[in-house]
N, C-alpha and C positions, 0 to 999 in steps of 0.2 A: 434510755429514752430521752429523744431530744426534747428540750424545754418548747412551750408552745410561744410563739411570736403573737404579741397583741399590739395593735396600732390604733391610734386615732389621731386624726387630721383636724386641725383647727385654722378655718380660712380666715386670712386677713381681714377680707370684707365682712365676716361675720363678728368682728369683735366690737366691743363696746366703742362709742366715739362721742365726743364732746368738743364741740367747737365754741369758745367763748371771745373769739376775737383775737384776743392776746395770746391764748393758747389753744393749739390743736393738738387733741390727745387721742389716741387709741389704747384701749383697755384689753389684753388677753383675758384677763380674769376680772370679777366683779371689783368695782373700786367706784367710791363716793357716789354719784348719780346712776349709776350703771350697776345694776343687780340682775345676775343670772344664776340660779340656784345650781346650772350643770357646770358652769365654770367659775368655781371658787378659788381654784388654785390646783396645783398638781404636786402631791406629797408633800414636802416642805416650801415648793414654791408658792408664794401667794400672790405676787404682782409682777407684771411684765407691762409697763407703761411706755409708749412710744410717744414722745412729747416734742412739740415745736412751739417754741416760745417766741414772741415778737421782740422786735429790738427795743432794749431799754425796759421792759416788762418783766415780771417773775413772780414766785410765792414769797410773800411775807413772812416773817416769823411764825413757824408753827411747831408743834410739840411732836414728837414720836417717842415710843416705849417699847422695848423688848422685840425689836426687830433688826434684822442685818439688811441694810439699805446699800446698794451698789447703784452708782450712776455711771453710764458710759456715755461720752460725748462723741458723737459722730460727725458734727458739723458746727462750727461757731466756738463760743467760749462761754461756759457757765460759771458766774461767779457765787462763791459759797460762803457763808458766815454761820457761825454756829456757838452755843452757850457754854462750849469747851474752851473756847478760846480761838478756834481755828478759822483763818480767813485766807481764801486762796481763789484762783482763777483755774478751773479745769477746762482744758482746751481739746480740740478735737485730736483723736488718738491716746487719750488719756482716760483715767477712771480713779473714782474715789469709793472708799467703804466707809461706812458710818454704822457703828455697833450702838444702837440707841440705849440698850440696857435699861438701866433703871429710870432713865428720861434725859432727853434733850430738847431743846429748841433749834431750828436753823432756818435760814432763808436761802432761796435761791433765784439768781434774777440772771437774764442774759446781760453779759457783759459788754455787748456792742450796743451802740445807740442806731447803727444802719443795716445790720445782718443777723437774720433769726438765727437761734441755737437750736439744733437738732439733738436729744439725746434719749437713751433708756433709762428709765428707773426701776430698777428690781428690787423687790421684796422677799427674803427668805427667813422664814419663822426660825428662831433659835432653837438649840436644844433643852435649854431651861432658860427662866426668867430670872433677871436681877444681876446681869452682868456688869460691870464697871462701863460705861460708855467709853468709846475710844474711835479713832478717826485714822484713816490711812489714804494715800495715793500712789498710782502707780503709773507708768508711761508703758502703753502696752506694747509699743514697737521693740521696748527694750527686753521684754519678755523671751524667753527660747522658745522658738517655734519646733514642733514635732509634726511630721505630716502634715503642717498646715494649721495646726492647732496650737494654740497659746494658752496656758492655764492662768486665767484672770483672777479665781478666788477659791480658796481652799481652806478644810479644818486646820492644816498644819503650816500654812503658808509655803508650801513646796515652790519651788523654781520661781523665786521673788513675787510670787502671787499674794493677793490681798487675804487676811487671815479673816474667816468667819467663824462664828460659833455654832457650826452645824456640819454633819458629814453630808457634805455637797459640794460638788465642784462645777465652776463656772468655766467653760472654754470659749475663746474668740477663735473661729475658724476663716481663714481666708483662701480662696482657691481659684485657680485658672479655670478657661474653659476646658472641659474634658478631664478635670483632675478626679482621680478617684477620691473619696471619703472615707477613711477608715472610723467605724463608730463602734467602739467595745462596749458591751454592757456585762457587768457580773451579774451572778445569780442573786436574786432579790432586789436588784436595783431596777430604777425606771431612769428613762431618757426623755428629756425634754429640748426639741431642736427647734430653732425660731431662725427664720430667713430674714437677715437684715435688708441685703440688696441680692439682686441677680435671681437665680432659679437652681434647683437642684433637683434630681430624681432620688427617691429613697421608698422602699418598700412598695413599688409599682404607682408611687404618686409623684406627680410634679408638683414641688412646691415652690411658690414665687414670694416676692416681697411681702412680709406681713403674715406669711403662712407659718404655720407649726405644726409639728407632728409628735404625739407621745409614743413612746415604743418600750415595750416590756417583752423578756426573754433574753437568758442569756447568750452571750455568743458575739463573734467578731462580726459585726453588721457592715454592709458596704452600703454607699451611696455614689452619686456621681453628680459633678458640677455642670451643668448644662451651658453656663456661661461664667464670666468672672462674677464670684458670689463671696458673700459675708454672711457666717452663721453663728448664731450664739447657741451652746450647747450646754446642757445641764446634765450631770450626773447626780442622781437623786437617790438617797437612802429610803 
């Protein structure tokens, strides 16, 4: 008997939105002043924040605990400092991972005083509390690509990916117009796909910038890029 396929579309314009002048942020799931009990996360995926920070501005030192935090910079440069002694500038095309574990503080600022920085901040709940805090960076273009997908984060650090404390995998997909998009799902797992740019068709739905889809049902699913597109794909236990 074939597995039943379940889908749920999250439109970009329905996300939470906060414009603080220096920060323009869209929240896929409930975060800070945005609360929606119908959108508290998906499986271990807790936060996808789509953030644009004005030149010379940013987030002062603040704490985190027991969370896997991944930041992917798509435009500009993000300056990072933390209580573990790490200090670096993450530029477009790069990503960082903080395993907050027993507790860290960090700050994030736009490295430029002229250009905005755009990045995605992603939170994944770890498989248990109390890990030792750690930090890692990766150059996305240096990761091996397979059918357009690059593995960015995984529980075992496979293929040079960031290592996280959860049975979850994050892929960065880049596709040309009309490219087929291969989307495998194993039995019992769930998929979350977020369109960063462009547009794709999947499960009979056209998904554009900021749109996302949750999909469950084992099988080798297919999508198609309708124009040059970038997609984040989460494979979740």
